[in-house]
N, C-alpha and C positions, 0 to 999 in steps of 0.2 A: 504494500500500500504506500509506503514511504517513497519507493522508486517511482510510482505513478504520479504522485504529487510533485516530486522533484522534476520529473519530465514535463509535466504541465506548466510548472513555474518557469523552467528554462525556455520552453516554447513561447510562453506568454511574454517574457522579457525580450526574447529575440524578435518576436513579431512587433513588439512596441518599438524596438530599435529600427526595424525596417520601415515602419510607419513614419518614424522621425526622419530617416535618411533619404527616402525616396519620395519625390513629389507625385509620382504616378501611383502611389499606394495610399489608399484612404481607408482607415478603420475608424468609424464614426463614434464608437462608444466603448466603454470598458466591457460591457456585455458582449459586444461583437468581437472584441479582442479575446475574451475568454472562450467564446464559442468557437472562434477560429483556431485557437490553440488545441481545444479538445478534438475538433474535426481533423486537424492536421496530424495530431498524434494517432488517431484512429486510422487515417489513410496511410500513414507511415508503417503501421503494423499490418494492414490488410492488403491494400492495393499496390503499394510500392514493391514488395517482394515478388508479386506476380508479374508486374511490369519488368522488373529486373531479370527474372528468369526468361521471359519471352523475348527480351531484347538483348540477351547476352551475346549473340553473334555480332550484332552491330556495335555493341559496347566494346567487344574484343577488337573489332576492326578499327575502331576509332581510338584505341588505346585508353579507353575509359572515359573519354570526353562525352560520350552519349549519356552517361549517368547524370550530367548536368541538365540535359533535356528531360530526363525522367524526373529529377527533382523539381524542375519547372512545371511539368505536367501535374505532379501531385500538389504543388502549391497553388496552381491555377484552379485545380479541382476544388481544393479547400475553400478558396475565395469564392467560387461559384455557389457553394452551399450556404454561405453566410450572408444574410441581408445586413447591410450596414458596413460591408467590407467590399472594396473594389480595387482592382488593379488594372491599369490602362492598356498594357500591351504585353505580348509574350516575351519580348526582349527585356522589359522591366521585370517580368516574372523570373526569368533565368538569372538575371543579376541579383534580384532579391533572394533567390534560393541559394546563391553562392554566399551572400552576406549572412543569410540564416544559418547555413552550415558552419561558417566561421564563428558566428556568435554562439551557437550551440556548443561547439567544441571548446571555446574559451570558457563559457559558463560551466560546462561539465568538468573541465579540468580545475576550475576555481573551487568547485564544490567537492572535488576529490572523487569523482565517479569515473 
């Protein structure tokens, strides 16, 4: 249970950072931010592994760079489920997913996970 709460907290803080850094990302309320963190966590557990398996040959051919696209697709999907959260283009989504990964890694290492 502690791990789930920490994961949600890290995702929430990382999404808040993305909202602050990117003008093309808009999260209108704290409720939308929390819902987005929950949905993103659920998609990372369910949809992302399936996409990773199906796109493994392409990821292998691009030396892992296609995983950035997979992260962008998952983030775009999470934004599409939450009213009050919007992202303007897929390019912004991919850049935001890179920043999200960096922020999550930093926060997880800070928390000792």
